[in-house]
C-alpha positions as CSV (number, residue, x, y, z in Angstrom):
1,M,44.1,87.7,154.5
2,I,46.3,87.4,151.4
3,D,49.2,85.0,151.5
4,V,52.5,86.9,151.4
5,N,54.1,84.6,148.9
6,L,51.2,85.1,146.5
7,F,51.5,88.9,146.9
8,F,55.2,88.9,146.1
9,L,54.6,86.6,143.2
10,V,52.1,89.0,141.7
11,I,54.4,92.0,142.3
12,I,57.3,90.2,140.6
13,C,55.2,89.1,137.7
14,T,53.9,92.7,137.2
15,L,57.4,94.2,137.4
16,S,58.8,91.6,135.1
17,S,56.1,92.3,132.5
18,I,56.8,96.1,132.7
19,L,60.6,95.4,132.3
20,L,59.9,93.1,129.3
21,I,57.8,95.8,127.7
22,A,60.4,98.4,128.3
23,L,63.2,96.2,126.9
24,I,61.1,95.5,123.8
25,I,60.6,99.2,123.2
26,L,64.3,99.9,123.7
27,V,65.3,97.2,121.2
28,I,62.9,98.6,118.6
29,K,64.4,102.0,119.0
30,L,67.9,100.5,118.8
31,I,67.0,98.8,115.6
32,K,65.7,102.0,114.1
33,T,68.9,103.9,115.2
34,V,71.2,101.2,113.8
35,S,69.4,101.4,110.4
36,K,69.8,105.1,110.3
37,I,73.5,104.8,111.2
38,D,73.9,102.2,108.5
39,K,72.4,104.6,105.9
40,V,74.8,107.3,107.0
41,V,77.8,105.0,106.8
42,D,76.8,103.8,103.3
43,D,76.5,107.5,102.2
44,V,79.9,108.3,103.6
45,T,81.4,105.3,102.0
46,D,80.0,106.3,98.6
47,K,81.2,109.8,98.9
48,S,84.7,108.7,100.0
49,S,85.0,106.3,97.1
50,K,84.2,109.2,94.7
51,L,87.1,111.1,96.3
52,D,89.6,108.2,96.0
53,G,90.9,109.4,92.6
54,I,91.7,112.9,94.1
55,F,93.4,111.3,97.1
56,N,95.5,109.1,94.7
57,L,96.4,112.2,92.7
58,V,97.5,114.1,95.8
59,E,99.5,111.1,97.0
60,T,101.3,110.7,93.6
61,T,102.1,114.5,93.6
62,T,103.4,114.4,97.1
63,D,105.6,111.4,96.3
64,A,107.0,113.2,93.2
65,L,107.7,116.4,95.1
66,S,109.3,114.4,97.9
67,S,111.7,112.7,95.5
68,V,112.5,116.0,93.8
69,G,113.2,117.5,97.2
70,D,115.4,114.6,98.2
71,K,117.4,114.9,95.0
72,V,117.9,118.7,95.5
73,V,119.0,118.2,99.1
74,G,121.3,115.4,98.0
75,T,122.9,117.6,95.3
76,I,123.3,120.5,97.8
77,Y,124.8,118.2,100.3
78,S,127.3,116.7,97.8
79,I,128.3,120.2,96.7
80,F,129.0,121.3,100.3
81,S,130.7,118.1,101.2
82,N,133.0,118.3,98.1
83,A,133.9,121.9,99.0
84,I,134.6,121.0,102.6
85,N,136.7,117.9,101.6
86,K,138.7,120.1,99.1
87,K,139.4,122.6,102.0
88,R,140.5,119.8,104.3
89,K,142.8,118.3,101.6
90,N,144.3,121.7,100.9
91,K,144.8,122.2,104.6
92,E,146.4,118.7,105.1
93,E,148.7,119.4,102.1
94,Q,149.8,122.7,103.6
95,D,150.4,121.0,107.0
96,Y,152.7,118.3,105.3
97,E,154.7,120.9,103.5
């Protein structure tokens, strides 16, 4: 009769070999996938660097429009605040008289 320890040793060695082969296959597939992803990332980086000029132009335009808008709002605010202050001064002068 076969010794039980020897039987389990053979089963463990066989399963370990199968596991090792499966892990090797998975690592090879992982390496292929990572190389494909690396190519895609390089392509996206190249394309985005080509668009950097356009993004800078949009950013500059946005900043210019924002500053113009701030000046317009500031001017409108100052006009309204001057008009309100004049009304208050006139009302205070009428109250003192």
